[in-house]
C-alpha positions in Angstrom: 0.0 0.1 -0.1 2.8 2.4 0.8 4.5 1.6 -2.3 1.3 2.5 -4.3 1.1 5.8 -2.4 4.8 6.8 -3.0 4.3 6.0 -6.7 1.2 8.3 -7.0 3.1 11.1 -5.2 6.1 10.8 -7.5 3.7 10.7 -10.6 1.7 13.7 -9.5 5.0 15.6 -8.6 6.5 14.8 -12.0 3.4 16.0 -13.7 3.2 19.3 -11.8 7.0 19.9 -12.4 6.6 19.0 -16.1 3.7 21.6 -16.6 5.6 24.2 -14.9 8.7 23.5 -17.0 6.7 23.6 -20.2 5.0 26.9 -19.2 8.3 28.6 -18.3 9.7 27.5 -21.5 6.9 28.9 -23.6 7.1 32.3 -21.6 10.9 32.4 -22.2 10.4 31.7 -25.9 7.7 34.4 -26.1 10.1 36.9 -24.3 12.8 36.1 -26.7 10.7 36.6 -29.7 9.4 39.9 -28.5 13.0 41.1 -27.8 14.1 40.0 -31.2 11.3 41.8 -32.8 11.8 45.1 -30.9 15.6 45.0 -31.8 14.7 44.5 -35.3 12.1 47.3 -35.3 9.0 45.2 -36.1 7.1 46.4 -33.2 6.0 50.0 -32.5 6.2 51.4 -29.1 2.4 51.1 -28.8 2.6 47.4 -29.4 5.4 46.9 -27.1 4.0 48.9 -24.1 2.2 45.8 -22.9 5.3 43.7 -22.8 7.9 46.1 -21.6 8.0 48.1 -18.2 10.4 50.7 -19.8 14.1 51.4 -19.4 14.2 52.4 -15.7 12.0 49.4 -14.7 14.1 47.0 -16.6 17.2 48.5 -15.0 16.0 48.7 -11.5 13.4 45.8 -11.5 10.7 47.8 -9.9 8.1 50.3 -10.9 7.8 53.9 -9.5 4.9 53.0 -7.4 6.8 50.0 -5.9 9.8 52.4 -5.3 7.5 54.8 -3.4 6.1 52.0 -1.4 9.6 50.6 -0.5 10.8 54.1 0.7 7.4 54.7 2.3 6.9 58.1 0.3 3.3 59.1 0.1 3.6 62.7 -0.6 3.1 63.6 -4.2 4.8 65.2 -6.1 8.0 63.2 -5.2 11.0 65.4 -4.3 14.6 64.3 -4.5 15.3 65.5 -1.0 12.5 63.2 0.4 13.9 60.3 -1.7 17.4 60.9 -0.3 16.2 61.4 3.2 14.2 58.0 3.3 17.0 56.2 1.5 19.6 57.2 4.0 17.4 56.3 7.0 16.4 53.0 5.7 19.7 52.0 4.2 21.5 52.6 7.6 18.6 50.9 9.4 18.9 47.8 7.3 22.6 47.6 7.6 23.7 43.8 8.0 26.2 44.9 10.5 23.3 46.0 12.7 21.1 42.9 12.2 19.6 44.2 9.0 19.3 42.5 5.6 21.4 42.9 2.5 18.4 42.0 0.4 16.3 45.0 1.9 19.3 47.3 1.4 19.4 46.2 -2.2 15.6 46.9 -2.7 16.0 50.4 -1.0 18.9 51.2 -3.2 17.0 50.4 -6.4 14.0 52.2 -5.3 16.0 55.3 -4.8 17.7 54.8 -8.2 14.2 54.4 -9.9 12.8 57.6 -8.3 16.0 59.6 -8.9 15.8 58.6 -12.5 12.1 59.5 -12.8 12.6 62.7 -11.2 15.6 63.6 -13.4 13.4 62.8 -16.5 10.5 64.7 -15.1 8.2 61.7 -14.9 7.3 61.6 -11.2 4.0 63.4 -10.3 
């Protein structure tokens, strides 16, 4: 009886992993095709808007809204002085030497970079 149960668990687990692998492969293939078409100029910016987050999002890995949430900035329009002040406080607070997290420091850094870029381009409201 136990052998039958173990066999079923293995089969179901293999099926789940197989489906996940196929789905990930399809998504990777789609992303590669879209990048290729974009580089070759087959797609206009309107067509591409649903698939790309923009240069700053690609560079930093986060959106402007996420950056504001990470730095706990609620006041609009966002000012560079507020971004720097929140960045310095949170970065020091999350220093691994003081029991903080390098992962959180990284998120804080990229949030600052995202908002700095948006402010310099005049994109932050």
